[in-house]
N, C-alpha and C positions, 0 to 999 in steps of 0.2 A: 504494500500500500504506500503510494508516494507521500512524502511529507508535504503538508500544506499549512500555510500561516496566513490568517486573514485578520483585518481590523474591522470592527463594527463601530459606527458613529451614528448618533441619533439626536433628535430634538435640539437642533442648533439655534433655532428661533432668532435668526438674524444677528447673532453675536459673532461678528466677523473676527475680532481679535482672539476670541476663544477658539474659533475654528482654525485660524492660522497657527496658533500654538499647538493644537492637537495634530494638525497636519505635519508640523515639524517633528513632533515626537514619533508619529507613525513612520516618517521617512527614515528614522534611525532604527526601526524595528525589522527591516527586511521582509516586509509582508508581500504576499503574492497578489492580493486584491483587497480593496476596501469596499464595504457595503454600507450604504447610507440609508437609514431606516425611516426617514421622513420627519416632518415638522421642521422645515428648513428656515422659514422666513417670518412667521407670524410673531409680532411683537414690536415695541417702539424703538427698534435699533436700526440695523442697516440691511433691510431685506433685499434690495436690488443688488447691492454689491456682493452679498453673501451668495445669492443664487447664481450670479455670473461666475463667481469663483467655483462653485460646485459644478456647474455645467461644463467647465473647462477640464474637469478631472475625469480620467478614464475609469470611473467607479461604477459599481452597480447601484442604481438609485431607485428608491421607493418613495412614494408619497405618503404623507400622514393625513390625519383628519383635518389638520389646519390647511394643508394644500387644497383639499376638497372644499373646505369652508371658504377659502379665498377665491378659488376660481368659480364657485357657485355662491358668491357672497350675497347674504341677506342681512341687512342691518338688524342688530339686536342690542339690548341694553348692556350685555356683558361682552360685546364683540370688539372692544377698542383695539386689541392687538391685531385681529384680522383686518379691521378697518384701516389701520396704518399700512399694513402690507398691501392691501388693495390699492391704496393711494400711491404707493411707491413703485409697484411692480409694472413692468411693460407687458403688452399683449403677448409677445413671444415667450415670456417667462411663464405666463398663465397657461399658454398652450402646452408648454413643456410639462407643467404640473399635470395637465389632463392626460398626457401620454403615459404617465407612470402608474404601475400597479401598487396596491397597498400590501400585497402579499406575492411572493415569488419563490418557486422551487429553484434555488440556485444550482442544486445538484441532487442526486439521489440521497445524499447524506445531510443536506442543509436546506432548511426552509427559513426564509426571512420574511418577517411581517412587521408592520408598524406597531400594531397592538396585539390582536389575536389573528389566527388564520382566517377567521370568519367576520371580523369587525375591525374597523380602524379607530373605534371609539371606546372600547372596553379594555380594562386592564387584564392582563393575563396572569401576572404573579402577585397582584394585590387585590384585596376585596374592600369595598367601601360599605360600612354599616352606619346606622344612625349615630353610633359612638365615634366614628372616624375611620381612618385607614388602618388596615392590618395586612400582614402577609397572607396570601391565599393558602388554603389547605391543598394537599395533594388531590383530594376529591374534587375540589373546585377547579383546579387547573385541568384535571382530566375532563371535566364536563365542558370547559371552554375549548379544549382541543378537539372534542368530539372524536371522529374516527381518524384524525391526523396522527400519523406516526412518522417520526424522523429521528435519526441519531442526534441532530442538533437543530434547535429552533432558536432563531435570533429575533428578539422583539424589543420595542422601545416603548414610547408613549407615557409611561409613568414617571420618567426621569430618575428612577431609583435603580442604581447599579446592583445587580443581583445575579447569582448563578444558582440554579436549582437542578438537582439530579433527580430524575424521575425513577420510580421503583423499577420500571422495565428497562432502565439503562439509558434513556434519553437525557440529553442535556439541554436546558433552556438558559439562554444568556440575555440579560438586559444590560447594555453597556452604560446605562445612565444617560444624562444629558450633557452635550457639549456646552450649551449656552445658557441654561437657566436652572439653578440649583434649588429653587423653592418656588412654589405657587400654591394658590388655593382654588378650589372649585366647589360648585354647589350641586353637582350631579353625581350619582343619584341622591346623595345627601352631602351637606357641607363637610369638607375635609381639607386638610393641609398636607402638602408634600414638601419635605425638607431633607437635604443631605447634610446640612450643618457646616458646609465648607464652600467657599467660592470657587474652588478648583474645577476646571473643565474635566469631564469624564468621557472615557471611551473604553473599549475592550479589545483584547486580542484573543482569537481562538485558533487552536493549533491541532492538526491531526498528525500524530506520530505513530510509532510502532505499537504503542499500547492503547491507541484510541484518541479521542478528543479531550482536550483540556482547555480551560478558559482562564484568562488573567484580566482582572478589572484594573484599569489605570486611571490616575488622576494627574492633571497637568496644570501647573500654576501659570497664570497669565496676568497682564495688567488690566484688571477689571474696572479701575476707577474711571477712565474716560467713558465707558459704557454706562456706568452708574450715574455719572453726571448728565449724560445725554438723556437717559430715561427720566431723570428728575426734571430736566428742562422741558421735556415733552409731557409733563403732567402725570407721570407714573412713578410716584414715590415708592409704591410697593415693589416695583422692579428694582429700584435703586437699592433698597434694603436687601432684596434677594441676591442681587449680584455681588454685593459687598460681603454678605454673611452666610449665604446658603440657608437663610431662615426667612420667615415672613415678618418677624418682629425682632428688632435689635434687643439683645439681652442687656 
């Protein structure tokens, strides 16, 4: 079985300096391919420049729920991040979003999806309850996978870096978020997602003689200019998240 080394990146959200820092780290890792799992541009940062850089890379690209929400934009009270992306992105960039899948069988051994194989909007490795967010149980993960079986499944969406070994031997890897280390949401119940650090996240997955293994990586970058930009654009919540990886400063 030939050796294979891949990088997984996800949830960039227009954070160009974080993406550039992650790309520099990937360059040092000697990877064979990079898979980008979606949510590239939505947010009060640099969507147009970020998408242009991504399109120039010979990567495998997926779209996330925010790409869909941007190219099929409908104004909503909580849609400020998508609205900024819609205002900034060019028609050719939106057309590119439309051309991308949210789930792709990269090979017989690797399935990549933004969230789950069946949805771009539901967490695979986390469960939201009225009490907040928790790690999903093995039964919950199995239910969300349905009849999907693959040695490795790569997913993003939740921004939480995590590696889960399934009882049958499969590996699920969420690389975390390149560009946004904390956010809150009200669907299906209010919850907060936090990594507790401003560092950009991505993952390496590697197939060797003994099978697949994963490494979660974090990369420091100069987040302050992006935090200041979000504050200037009326998003103090993003400024705190970018500086601290939390929704509230301690």
